C-alpha positions in Angstrom: -17.2 41.0 -5.6 -16.1 41.4 -2.0 -16.8 37.7 -1.4 -14.4 36.8 -4.2 -11.7 39.0 -2.8 -12.2 37.6 0.7 -11.9 34.0 -0.6 -8.9 34.9 -2.7 -7.0 36.5 0.2 -7.9 33.7 2.6 -6.7 31.1 0.1 -3.5 33.0 -0.5 -2.9 33.1 3.3 -3.6 29.3 3.5 -1.3 28.6 0.7 1.5 30.5 2.5 0.8 28.6 5.7 0.8 25.3 3.8 4.2 25.9 2.2 5.7 27.2 5.4 4.5 24.1 7.2 6.0 22.0 4.4 9.4 23.8 4.7 9.4 23.5 8.5 8.6 19.8 8.4 11.4 19.1 5.9 13.8 21.2 7.9 12.9 19.2 11.1 13.4 15.9 9.3 16.8 17.1 7.9 17.9 18.1 11.4 16.9 14.8 12.8 18.6 12.9 10.0 21.8 15.0 10.4 21.9 14.5 14.2 21.7 10.7 13.8 24.2 10.3 11.0 26.9 8.7 13.2 24.8 5.8 14.4 24.6 3.4 11.4 21.3 1.7 11.9 19.5 4.7 13.2 20.9 6.8 10.4 19.5 4.6 7.7 16.1 4.5 9.4 16.0 8.3 9.7 17.1 8.8 6.1 14.3 6.5 4.9 11.8 8.3 7.2 13.0 11.7 5.9 12.4 10.6 2.3 9.0 9.3 3.2 8.1 12.4 5.1 9.3 14.6 2.2 7.1 12.7 -0.2 4.1 12.8 2.1 4.5 16.5 3.0 4.9 17.4 -0.7 1.8 15.3 -1.7 -0.3 16.9 1.0 0.9 20.4 0.2 0.1 20.0 -3.5 -3.3 18.6 -2.8 -4.2 21.4 -0.4 -2.9 23.9 -3.0 -5.1 22.4 -5.8 -8.1 22.4 -3.5 -7.6 26.0 -2.7 -7.3 26.8 -6.4 -10.6 25.0 -7.1 -12.2 27.1 -4.4 -10.9 30.3 -5.9 -12.1 29.2 -9.4 -15.6 28.4 -8.0 -15.8 31.8 -6.3 -14.6 33.6 -9.5 -17.2 31.8 -11.6 -19.9 32.7 -9.1 -19.0 36.4 -9.2 -18.6 36.5 -13.0 -21.6 34.3 -13.7 -19.6 31.8 -15.8 -21.3 28.4 -15.9 -19.0 25.9 -17.6 
């Protein structure tokens, strides 16, 4: 049972780190896009890059989250003896 609790708490910590990194990356891209808003060509480029960065960061965070959920489920099944 202690293995399951260790996996669950480690996964919870990793999820928190993942979403904090997601938020930090999006804030950084927003700051960069806001700083370059008065230069027309650069502004368009940074807005496109910000949109792409948001999509990539979101996709990566969701994939990492689902991988951690699968790891927790596998640990729970091992502890409970569920073989599905």
